[in-house]
FIBA-886891 format. One record per residue: x, y, z of N, C-alpha, C in turn; residue in one letter. Coordinates in steps of 0.2 Angstrom, whole numbers, padded with zeros to 4 digits, always signed. Layout:
<recs>
XYZXYZXYZA...
</recs>
This chain:
<recs>
-1166-0735+0253-1165-0734+0245-1164-0727+0243M-1160-0726+0239-1158-0719+0236-1161-0718+0229R-1163-0712+0229-1166-0710+0222-1160-0706+0219A-1159-0707+0211-1154-0704+0208-1157-0702+0201T-1154-0697+0198-1156-0696+0190-1150-0696+0186T-1150-0700+0181-1144-0701+0176-1147-0699+0170V-1143-0694+0167-1145-0691+0161-1141-0694+0156R-1145-0695+0150-1141-0697+0144-1143-0693+0138F-1139-0692+0133-1140-0689+0127-1147-0693+0123G-1151-0689+0119-1157-0691+0115-1155-0699+0112D-1149-0698+0108-1147-0703+0104-1146-0710+0108D-1142-0709+0114-1140-0714+0118-1146-0717+0122L-1151-0712+0123-1157-0715+0126-1162-0719+0122W-1162-0717+0116-1166-0720+0111-1162-0728+0110E-1156-0728+0110-1153-0735+0109-1154-0740+0115L-1154-0735+0121-1155-0740+0128-1163-0742+0127L-1168-0738+0126-1175-0740+0126-1175-0745+0121E-1173-0746+0116-1174-0750+0110-1171-0757+0113A-1166-0757+0115-1162-0763+0118-1166-0766+0124E-1169-0761+0129-1172-0763+0133-1179-0766+0132A-1181-0764+0126-1188-0766+0124-1187-0773+0121G-1182-0776+0118-1181-0782+0116-1180-0787+0121T-1178-0785+0127-1177-0789+0132-1183-0790+0137Q-1188-0785+0135-1195-0785+0139-1194-0782+0145G-1190-0778+0147-1188-0774+0152-1189-0766+0152I-1190-0763+0157-1190-0755+0157-1183-0753+0156S-1183-0747+0153-1176-0743+0152-1172-0743+0159A-1176-0741+0164-1173-0741+0171-1170-0747+0173A-1174-0752+0172-1172-0759+0174-1165-0761+0170Q-1165-0759+0164-1159-0760+0160-1153-0757+0163F-1154-0751+0164-1148-0746+0167-1146-0750+0174V-1150-0752+0178-1149-0755+0184-1145-0761+0183R-1147-0766+0178-1143-0772+0177-1136-0771+0174D-1136-0765+0170-1129-0763+0167-1124-0761+0173S-1127-0757+0177-1123-0755+0183-1121-0761+0187A-1125-0766+0188-1124-0772+0192-1118-0776+0189I-1119-0775+0182-1113-0781+0179-1106-0777+0179M-1107-0770+0179-1101-0766+0179-1097-0766+0186R-1101-0766+0191-1099-0766+0198-1096-0774+0199L-1098-0778+0196-1096-0785+0197-1089-0786+0194G-1089-0783+0188-1082-0784+0184-1077-0781+0188I-1078-0775+0190-1073-0771+0194-1071-0774+0201L-1077-0776+0205-1075-0780+0211-1071-0786+0210S-1073-0789+0205-1069-0795+0203-1062-0795+0201G-1061-0789+0198-1053-0788+0196-1050-0786+0203R-1053-0783+0207-1050-0781+0214-1049-0787+0219R-1052-0792+0217-1053-0798+0222-1057-0797+0227G-1062-0792+0227-1066-0791+0232-1072-0796+0233D-1070-0801+0237-1076-0807+0237-1082-0804+0241D-1082-0800+0246-1087-0798+0249-1092-0794+0245E-1088-0789+0241-1093-0785+0236-1096-0789+0230A-1092-0794+0228-1095-0799+0223-1101-0803+0225T-1101-0805+0232-1106-0809+0235-1112-0804+0235L-1110-0798+0238-1116-0793+0239-1120-0792+0232T-1116-0791+0227-1119-0790+0220-1122-0796+0217L-1120-0802+0218-1124-0808+0216-1130-0808+0220E-1131-0806+0226-1137-0807+0229-1142-0801+0226Q-1139-0795+0225-1143-0789+0222-1145-0792+0214V-1141-0795+0211-1143-0797+0204-1148-0803+0204A-1148-0807+0209-1153-0812+0210-1160-0809+0212A-1160-0805+0216-1166-0801+0218-1170-0797+0212G-1165-0794+0208-1167-0790+0202-1170-0796+0197A-1167-0802+0195-1171-0807+0191-1177-0809+0193L-1177-0810+0200-1183-0813+0202-1189-0809+0201S-1187-0802+0202-1193-0797+0202-1194-0794+0194S-1190-0798+0189-1191-0795+0183-1198-0797+0180R-1201-0793+0176-1207-0795+0173-1207-0801+0168P-1212-0805+0168-1212-0811+0164-1214-0811+0157R-1213-0804+0154-1216-0804+0147-1209-0803+0142F-1205-0807+0144-1198-0808+0139-1201-0809+0132K-1196-0809+0127-1197-0809+0120-1200-0816+0119R-1197-0822+0122-1198-0828+0120-1205-0830+0123D-1206-0828+0129-1213-0829+0132-1218-0827+0128A-1218-0820+0125-1223-0819+0121-1224-0822+0114V-1218-0824+0111-1219-0827+0105-1221-0835+0106I-1219-0838+0111-1221-0844+0113-1227-0845+0117G-1231-0839+0118-1237-0840+0122-1242-0845+0120D-1244-0849+0124-1247-0855+0122-1254-0853+0119V-1258-0848+0121-1264-0846+0119-1263-0843+0112A-1258-0839+0111-1256-0836+0105-1256-0841+0100R-1251-0847+0101-1249-0852+0096-1256-0855+0094L-1260-0857+0100-1266-0861+0099-1271-0857+0094H-1271-0851+0095-1275-0846+0090-1272-0846+0083A-1266-0846+0083-1262-0846+0076-1263-0852+0072L-1263-0858+0076-1264-0865+0073-1271-0866+0071R-1276-0862+0075-1283-0864+0073-1285-0861+0067S-1281-0857+0064-1282-0854+0058-1281-0859+0051T-1277-0863+0053-1274-0869+0048-1271-0866+0043D-1268-0860+0044-1264-0856+0038-1257-0858+0038L-1254-0860+0044-1247-0862+0044-1246-0868+0039L-1241-0866+0035-1238-0872+0030-1245-0873+0025D-1249-0869+0024-1255-0870+0019-1252-0867+0012S-1256-0870+0007-1254-0867+0000-1255-0860-0001P-1253-0857-0005-1255-0849-0007-1261-0850-0009A-1265-0844-0008-1272-0844-0009-1272-0836-0012E-1277-0836-0017-1278-0829-0021-1281-0824-0017E-1285-0825-0012-1287-0820-0007-1283-0817-0004A-1277-0820-0001-1271-0816+0002-1267-0814-0003F-1265-0817-0008-1260-0814-0014-1263-0808-0016D-1269-0808-0017-1272-0802-0020-1270-0796-0016R-1270-0796-0010-1269-0791-0004-1262-0789-0004L-1257-0795-0005-1250-0792-0005-1249-0789-0012T-1251-0791-0017-1250-0787-0023-1252-0781-0024K-1258-0779-0020-1260-0773-0019-1256-0769-0015L-1254-0772-0009-1250-0767-0005-1243-0766-0009A-1240-0771-0012-1233-0769-0016-1236-0763-0021A-1241-0763-0025-1242-0759-0030-1243-0752-0027K-1248-0752-0022-1250-0745-0019-1244-0742-0016L-1240-0746-0012-1235-0742-0009-1228-0742-0013L-1228-0744-0019-1223-0744-0024-1217-0748-0021N-1218-0754-0018-1213-0757-0014-1211-0765-0018A-1205-0766-0019-1205-0772-0022-1207-0779-0019P-1207-0778-0012-1208-0783-0008-1214-0783-0004V-1219-0787-0004-1225-0787+0001-1226-0794+0004A-1227-0795+0010-1228-0801+0013-1234-0801+0019L-1236-0807+0019-1241-0809+0025-1237-0814+0028I-1235-0812+0034-1230-0817+0038-1233-0819+0045S-1234-0825+0046-1236-0828+0052-1231-0830+0056L-1231-0829+0063-1225-0830+0067-1227-0836+0072V-1223-0842+0072-1224-0846+0076-1218-0845+0081D-1217-0851+0085-1212-0850+0091-1205-0850+0088E-1203-0851+0083-1196-0851+0080-1195-0850+0072D-1201-0848+0069-1200-0845+0062-1206-0840+0060R-1205-0837+0055-1211-0833+0052-1211-0837+0045Q-1218-0839+0044-1220-0842+0039-1224-0837+0034F-1223-0836+0028-1225-0832+0022-1232-0835+0019F-1237-0833+0022-1244-0835+0019-1245-0833+0012K-1242-0827+0011-1242-0824+0004-1235-0820+0003S-1233-0820-0003-1226-0815-0004-1227-0813-0011S-1224-0807-0011-1224-0804-0018-1216-0801-0019V-1212-0803-0024-1206-0800-0024-1200-0803-0020G-1202-0808-0017-1197-0811-0013-1191-0815-0016L-1185-0814-0016-1180-0818-0019-1179-0826-0017A-1176-0829-0021-1175-0836-0019-1169-0836-0015E-1168-0841-0010-1172-0847-0010-1178-0846-0005P-1179-0840-0002-1185-0838+0002-1192-0839+0000W-1192-0837-0008-1199-0837-0010-1201-0844-0010R-1196-0849-0012-1199-0856-0013-1199-0859-0006S-1195-0856-0001-1195-0860+0006-1201-0857+0010A-1203-0851+0008-1209-0848+0011-1208-0847+0019R-1203-0846+0021-1201-0846+0028-1195-0842+0030Q-1193-0840+0036-1186-0839+0038-1186-0840+0046T-1180-0841+0049-1180-0842+0056-1181-0834+0058P-1182-0834+0065-1184-0828+0068-1178-0823+0068L-1172-0826+0067-1165-0822+0066-1167-0817+0060T-1171-0818+0056-1171-0815+0050-1178-0811+0050H-1181-0810+0056-1188-0807+0055-1189-0800+0059S-1191-0796+0054-1192-0789+0057-1199-0790+0060F-1204-0794+0057-1211-0794+0059-1212-0796+0066C-1207-0800+0069-1207-0802+0076-1208-0797+0080R-1204-0790+0079-1203-0784+0083-1211-0781+0082H-1214-0781+0077-1221-0778+0076-1226-0782+0080T-1225-0789+0080-1229-0794+0084-1228-0792+0091L-1222-0792+0094-1221-0790+0101-1223-0784+0103L-1223-0779+0099-1225-0772+0101-1232-0771+0101S-1235-0775+0096-1243-0774+0095-1244-0767+0091R-1239-0765+0088-1239-0758+0086-1236-0758+0079E-1237-0754+0074-1234-0753+0067-1227-0751+0068P-1223-0755+0064-1215-0754+0064-1213-0751+0058L-1211-0745+0058-1209-0741+0052-1202-0740+0052I-1198-0742+0048-1191-0741+0047-1189-0739+0041V-1185-0733+0041-1184-0730+0034-1177-0733+0032E-1172-0734+0037-1166-0737+0034-1164-0742+0041D-1165-0748+0040-1164-0754+0045-1157-0754+0047A-1152-0751+0043-1145-0752+0044-1143-0748+0050R-1147-0743+0050-1145-0738+0057-1150-0738+0062S-1156-0743+0061-1161-0742+0066-1159-0747+0073H-1159-0744+0078-1157-0747+0084-1161-0754+0085P-1167-0755+0083-1170-0761+0085-1168-0767+0081L-1167-0765+0074-1166-0770+0069-1159-0771+0065V-1155-0765+0067-1149-0765+0063-1145-0771+0063R-1145-0776+0067-1141-0782+0068-1145-0788+0065D-1151-0787+0062-1155-0792+0061-1153-0795+0054N-1152-0802+0053-1149-0805+0048-1153-0804+0041L-1158-0802+0042-1163-0801+0035-1160-0795+0031A-1157-0790+0034-1153-0786+0030-1148-0788+0026I-1144-0793+0028-1138-0795+0024-1141-0801+0018R-1146-0805+0022-1147-0811+0018-1154-0810+0013D-1159-0805+0015-1164-0804+0011-1164-0796+0009L-1159-0793+0010-1159-0786+0007-1164-0781+0010D-1165-0782+0015-1171-0778+0019-1167-0772+0021V-1169-0767+0018-1167-0759+0020-1173-0755+0024V-1178-0754+0020-1184-0751+0023-1190-0756+0024A-1193-0755+0029-1199-0759+0031-1204-0755+0034Y-1210-0757+0032-1217-0754+0036-1221-0760+0037A-1224-0762+0043-1227-0767+0044-1233-0766+0050G-1239-0769+0049-1243-0768+0054-1245-0775+0057F-1247-0776+0063-1248-0782+0067-1255-0785+0065P-1256-0791+0064-1262-0795+0063-1265-0797+0069L-1268-0793+0072-1272-0794+0079-1279-0797+0079I-1281-0802+0080-1288-0805+0079-1292-0801+0085T-1298-0802+0084-1303-0800+0089-1302-0802+0096S-1299-0808+0096-1298-0810+0104-1292-0807+0106A-1288-0804+0103-1283-0801+0105-1275-0804+0104G-1276-0808+0100-1270-0812+0098-1266-0810+0092H-1260-0809+0093-1256-0806+0088-1253-0812+0083A-1255-0813+0077-1253-0819+0074-1247-0817+0070L-1246-0812+0067-1241-0810+0062-1242-0803+0059G-1240-0802+0053-1240-0794+0050-1242-0795+0043T-1243-0789+0041-1243-0787+0034-1237-0782+0033L-1234-0783+0029-1228-0779+0028-1225-0778+0021C-1222-0772+0020-1219-0771+0014-1212-0769+0015V-1208-0770+0010-1200-0770+0011-1198-0766+0005I-1192-0762+0006-1189-0759+0001-1181-0761+0001D-1178-0761-0004-1170-0763-0004-1166-0757-0004H-1170-0751-0003-1165-0745-0002-1169-0741+0003R-1165-0736+0006-1168-0731+0012-1174-0728+0008P-1179-0727+0012-1185-0722+0010-1189-0720+0016R-1193-0714+0014-1197-0711+0020-1204-0713+0018S-1207-0717+0022-1214-0719+0021-1219-0713+0022W-1224-0712+0018-1228-0706+0018-1234-0708+0023T-1237-0703+0025-1243-0704+0030-1248-0708+0026A-1249-0706+0020-1255-0709+0015-1252-0717+0014D-1246-0718+0013-1244-0725+0012-1245-0729+0019Q-1244-0726+0024-1246-0729+0031-1253-0731+0032I-1257-0726+0030-1265-0727+0030-1267-0732+0025E-1264-0732+0020-1266-0738+0015-1264-0745+0018I-1258-0745+0021-1256-0752+0024-1260-0754+0029L-1263-0749+0034-1267-0750+0039-1273-0753+0036E-1276-0751+0031-1283-0752+0028-1282-0759+0025T-1277-0761+0022-1275-0768+0019-1275-0773+0024L-1271-0770+0030-1271-0775+0036-1278-0778+0038T-1283-0773+0038-1289-0774+0040-1292-0780+0036A-1291-0778+0029-1293-0784+0024-1290-0791+0026S-1283-0791+0027-1280-0797+0028-1284-0801+0034V-1285-0797+0040-1288-0799+0046-1295-0802+0045L-1299-0799+0039-1305-0801+0037-1305-0808+0034S-1300-0809+0030-1299-0815+0028-1296-0821+0032E-1293-0819+0037-1291-0824+0042-1298-0826+0046I-1303-0821+0047-1309-0822+0051-1313-0827+0046N-1313-0826+0040-1317-0831+0036-1314-0837+0035L-1307-0838+0037-1304-0844+0037-1307-0848+0043T-1306-0844+0048-1308-0847+0055-1315-0849+0055L-1320-0845+0052-1327-0847+0051-1328-0853+0048T-1324-0854+0042-1325-0861+0038-1322-0866+0042R-1317-0865+0046-1314-0870+0050-1319-0874+0055S-1323-0868+0058-1327-0870+0064-1334-0873+0060A-1335-0872+0054-1341-0875+0052-1341-0883+0052A
</recs>
């Protein structure tokens, strides 16, 4: 095996890392897969059957050794979904305890939209929302094609976006077009058992820089949302 160093500019490397992250693989694996694909195209054009066969074998080995933490596997994790459904919050009516926190998030961060989003295997359900336009406000859900929150859930880290239209992770997300999501800040809702259920997030329809104080406030409110979820679990178990 030969070692090599491939150099990229910072902008290109950022795009590469972001795309690799959505696929659940390392940046190095992403580069390797791209090289295999390019070599396959070129050998196919030349009619080089021997080279094509070799590349097919290499590609098969790469896929078999790839980590099993792909996006769909994380979202569809059985234990996570069981924990989510155990809350009895999916498709439940609005509750003042949660609405109070989204209203507070919108007010304190001066954001037109705030959401408590719970993510199951194919959609995000809004347990609470402030400022959401129709038809989404009445539907109280979107498919994951319109979800920034799934990225927050997958990374288990806050996602802070100043302008989604140029952000490598979400710039193709349909929420930009259909829900007018431009700026986004969200924290994952992670239970004491380690299950990421969804997010508390705020949204703006214009680019903006979220301040450190605003991020800290959102983190504090996220802890309050988790406390409400824990109370719900306690009541369900009683």
